[in-house]
C-alpha positions as CSV (number, residue, x, y, z in Angstrom):
1,M,89.2,14.0,-160.8
2,A,87.3,11.3,-158.8
3,I,88.4,8.4,-156.6
4,T,86.6,5.1,-156.4
5,N,87.2,2.6,-153.6
6,T,86.1,-1.1,-153.9
7,N,86.7,-4.1,-151.7
8,L,87.3,-6.9,-154.1
9,S,85.3,-10.2,-154.1
10,S,86.0,-13.6,-155.6
11,T,83.8,-12.6,-158.6
12,P,84.6,-10.0,-161.4
13,A,83.0,-6.5,-160.4
14,V,82.7,-3.5,-162.4
15,I,85.0,-1.0,-160.8
16,V,84.8,1.9,-163.4
17,T,82.5,2.6,-166.5
18,G,83.5,4.8,-169.0
19,A,81.5,8.0,-169.3
20,S,79.7,9.2,-172.5
21,A,82.8,11.1,-173.7
22,G,85.2,8.6,-172.0
23,T,87.0,8.2,-168.8
24,A,90.9,8.4,-168.1
25,I,92.3,6.1,-165.3
26,T,95.4,7.8,-163.9
27,S,96.3,5.5,-161.3
28,I,95.2,2.2,-159.4
29,Y,96.1,1.2,-156.0
30,L,95.5,-2.3,-154.6
31,C,96.0,-2.6,-150.9
32,N,96.1,-6.0,-149.2
33,N,94.8,-5.5,-145.7
34,T,95.5,-9.1,-144.4
35,T,98.3,-11.1,-143.1
36,E,98.3,-13.5,-146.1
37,T,99.3,-13.0,-149.7
38,A,96.4,-12.3,-152.1
39,T,96.1,-12.4,-155.8
40,V,93.8,-10.4,-158.1
41,D,92.8,-10.3,-161.7
42,I,92.2,-7.1,-163.5
43,F,90.1,-6.8,-166.8
44,L,89.7,-4.2,-169.4
45,C,86.4,-4.8,-171.2
46,Q,84.8,-3.2,-174.2
47,S,81.2,-1.8,-174.0
48,G,78.8,-4.7,-173.4
49,E,81.6,-7.4,-172.7
50,G,82.2,-9.2,-169.4
51,A,85.4,-10.3,-167.9
52,N,85.3,-13.8,-169.5
53,D,84.2,-12.4,-172.9
54,G,86.3,-11.2,-175.7
55,N,86.4,-11.3,-179.6
56,V,89.4,-13.6,-180.1
57,G,87.8,-15.9,-182.6
58,D,87.2,-18.9,-180.0
59,S,85.7,-19.5,-176.6
60,T,88.8,-18.5,-174.6
61,T,87.7,-17.3,-171.2
62,N,89.4,-14.2,-169.5
63,A,90.0,-12.7,-173.0
64,N,89.8,-9.4,-171.5
65,I,92.3,-9.9,-168.7
66,V,95.4,-7.5,-168.4
67,Y,96.8,-8.6,-165.0
68,K,96.3,-12.3,-164.0
69,E,97.1,-13.6,-160.7
70,L,98.8,-10.4,-159.7
71,S,100.4,-11.3,-156.2
72,I,100.2,-8.7,-153.4
73,T,101.9,-9.6,-150.2
74,A,100.5,-9.2,-146.8
75,K,100.0,-5.7,-145.6
76,D,101.5,-4.3,-148.9
77,T,100.2,-1.9,-151.8
78,Y,100.6,-2.4,-155.5
79,V,100.6,0.7,-157.6
80,I,99.6,0.9,-161.3
81,D,100.4,4.4,-162.5
82,T,102.9,4.3,-165.3
83,E,100.5,3.9,-168.2
84,K,97.1,5.9,-168.3
85,L,94.1,4.0,-169.5
86,I,91.3,5.6,-171.6
87,L,87.9,3.9,-171.4
88,G,85.4,4.7,-174.2
89,S,81.7,5.1,-173.5
90,G,80.4,1.9,-171.6
91,D,83.9,0.4,-171.4
92,T,84.5,-1.1,-168.1
93,L,87.5,-1.7,-165.7
94,Q,86.7,-5.0,-163.7
95,A,88.7,-6.8,-160.9
96,Q,88.4,-9.7,-158.7
97,Q,90.3,-11.3,-155.9
98,N,91.1,-15.0,-156.4
99,D,90.1,-16.2,-153.1
100,S,87.6,-15.1,-150.4
101,S,90.1,-15.2,-147.5
102,G,91.7,-11.8,-147.9
103,S,90.6,-8.3,-148.1
104,V,92.0,-6.3,-151.1
105,I,90.9,-2.8,-151.6
106,M,91.1,-1.3,-155.1
107,T,91.4,2.4,-155.4
108,V,91.2,3.9,-158.9
109,S,91.7,7.6,-159.7
110,K,89.9,8.6,-162.8
111,L,88.9,11.8,-164.7
112,D,85.8,11.9,-166.9
113,L,86.6,13.5,-170.2
């Protein structure tokens, strides 16, 4: 098992890329280190796609979004651990903070298959 820590920015960043045999994401922690409420977006993207891509038959942005404007109160941590995620080879977990004033740290526990 491996852990990845990332300080989120205001643009989507790749947090985890699926290994050649796949990667299981077992839990995600989002810690807001500030005294203000912060919001984040989380995306699951197929190999070769970005956060604003998607095969939905039109030009819809954020087609790969799974959490939109998730609100995390000051000095709090939001945990996602109920459902496990499996990324195929080259698939990505991406995230962004919706403003530049805060400091949200995203910690992902993962296991390459």
